[in-house]
Phi, psi and omega in degrees: 000130184246118186239134171259131176251116177236163184198163171050061181283328174050053170298140190217155174204119181294129178270134179253001182285150181290339182294340179299333183282357175264008177212183179280004181301329182294329176292317178298320179291323177295317178295322178295321182292322187251354184221288187300327181299336179266332188263345182241140183241122177289343180280335187298317175300323178294328178292349180276340188298313182296314175301325178294320178294314180295327179277003177057041173291139180256325186230148179231130175250128177246113187265045167099173184056059174283336181242182180247314179238012179058032178280157178303321180296318179295321177296325176296319178296318179294320180295323177300320179293315180296320177298322178297318177299317181293322178298329180279000174099006180277144169272124187244132175238136183210153178230159177279155170247181183298328179287343177275352172233041191295325180246159179297325180294315179297321180291315182296321182273000183047052185301325180303317185278359169278343181248334186227153185291149176264343183221138175252153185307127184195158175278355183256135189273059180238141174226154186296319185294322185263326186248345183082358180216155170209166186215158177211128175286127182268260182202161174055039177079020179247144173239144172260125176240124180253143184227140177248111179240030182272161175200160175287132187239162177296179189307311187253027182241143172226042180286158165247176183213114174274089189288162176300323179294315179294321177303312180297319180295318180295318179300314181293318179300315181295327176294330181283344179276134181308140186298334182275352184272160179251156184235135169255109185259131182241127175220151179291322186262143167289156180268346177286146181262060184260352182260188176295146183305329181281004176241003182291158163273110178297137187065026176297327178294331176292319177296318178301314179296320178299316182293328178293339179255011181231081183295348177297327183282107184255336179230134177236112182256136178210175176228229171078316188279338186066016179237120179293146183206138172231118183221113177271104186251023184296329178295339178262011179079013180247165180284176171285127183260127180231115173252118184285348190075182179270121182289334183265359183287163184300326172243052187297170181206166175201164183242145175242123182243126171257110186255126172243178185303314184235024181205157176214128174255125180248128173241129181258132180239146178226160181273113181218132177053045176063027178212159172275119185241143177291131184253311183200164181228140176228144178237132180235145178225153175235150178289139178290141179284000000 
């Protein structure tokens, strides 16, 4: 099974309406005008489609931040890209990031789920909007588990929140997965508290502890930091951590995963000289049960 992991696409459109000043949207628009508009390219994700087709990718995971200020126009731009991926035959799985719940109105109206699914086909009755988690059985003893830990935040905050409700749902969902199967868990935020406090996943240490007691979770994919990262933490009782970086950034990146029953080949790609170029390769194996 060949999976592409992309993240932090940040489709954007500057809002000129006066209503932006009644929320934190004006900060996002100001940042877009003087910073993000120069550093992020809406064309770069589209430039990925042909390499994915040539590489015979079957599935695509988007780990959040499809928009910049969570405006209706930005969601339309993001939806157009996701629809294009589906038209090309890819199976697409996605979760929201903090920028997709950038304003209280977008969060309250669950604007993300008006454009994208909350539940993927599964034998398990969980959906992102109500439970914070959803799942899909993949192949060869692997399950995909997606998690929503976003919330509307104050002006200078981009925190996530691993709530008690989501914690309970994740524990129950993992219990429902057969003990011999492996799990690929996707969240927008990393659980480590290595960044500035206003960018942390609140209760991230609780998620870390949960994962140390859940050996089914072998891969943890996230975005948010815009910094690609590969960290094999199995010796510490934690999963392999993969941050794809921001695919739309000026020096963007994405990951390609070839998943087998007891092995995973990871290839990292970065944007160089107006093309997606192979950067490095990692191979991981697990003992057969």
